[in-house]
C-alpha positions in Angstrom: 20.9 7.2 22.4 19.5 3.9 24.0 23.3 3.0 24.9 23.9 6.2 26.0 21.1 5.9 28.9 22.8 3.0 29.9 25.9 3.8 30.0 24.4 7.0 32.5 23.0 4.2 34.5 25.9 2.1 35.1 27.7 5.6 36.4 25.4 6.6 38.6 25.2 3.0 40.2 28.7 3.6 40.2 29.1 6.7 41.9 26.1 5.6 44.1 28.0 2.1 45.4 30.9 4.4 46.0 29.5 6.9 47.8 27.2 4.7 49.9 29.9 2.1 51.1 32.3 2.8 53.8 36.2 3.3 52.5 36.9 0.0 54.6 34.4 -2.0 52.2 34.9 -0.2 48.8 37.0 -2.7 46.9 34.1 -5.3 48.1 31.6 -3.0 46.5 33.2 -2.1 43.5 34.6 -5.7 43.1 30.8 -6.8 43.4 29.5 -3.8 41.4 31.1 -5.1 38.4 30.4 -8.5 38.7 26.4 -7.2 38.8 26.9 -4.6 35.9 28.6 -7.9 33.0 25.8 -9.8 34.7 23.4 -6.7 33.2 25.6 -6.4 30.0 25.3 -9.6 29.4 21.6 -10.1 29.9 21.4 -6.5 27.1 23.9 -8.2 25.0 21.1 -11.3 24.7 18.2 -9.2 24.2 20.0 -7.5 21.2 21.1 -10.9 19.9 17.1 -11.8 20.0 16.5 -8.9 18.1 18.5 -9.9 14.9 21.7 -8.2 15.4 24.6 -10.5 15.1 27.5 -11.4 17.8 29.9 -9.3 16.2 27.4 -6.1 15.7 26.6 -5.9 19.2 30.1 -6.6 20.9 31.9 -3.3 20.5 28.6 -1.6 21.7 28.6 -4.1 24.2 32.5 -3.5 25.7 31.7 0.4 26.1 28.3 -0.6 27.4 30.1 -2.7 30.1 33.6 -1.6 30.4 33.3 2.7 30.8 31.0 2.3 34.2 32.9 -0.9 35.4 36.6 1.1 34.3 34.8 4.6 36.3 34.0 2.8 39.6 37.6 1.5 39.5 39.1 4.5 38.9 36.9 5.8 41.8 38.1 3.4 44.0 41.7 4.5 42.7 41.2 8.2 43.5 39.0 7.8 47.2 41.0 5.0 48.8 
């Protein structure tokens, strides 16, 4: 359930990024969103590993946690440019 909540938060932030940014600045905004979301995903990965999970156990989940919102943001940028 926690994974779905984090993915939903990422999708909501990606949508807000696209919605609140003027069209001329969306490329930069989506790039910054991607970097910030990557940092948040890495922090979440470290938290999971500090609770006893291995990197191999956490990696597939965090690929989805990072990838789904980041891919959605770039696809949204593609369709709104």
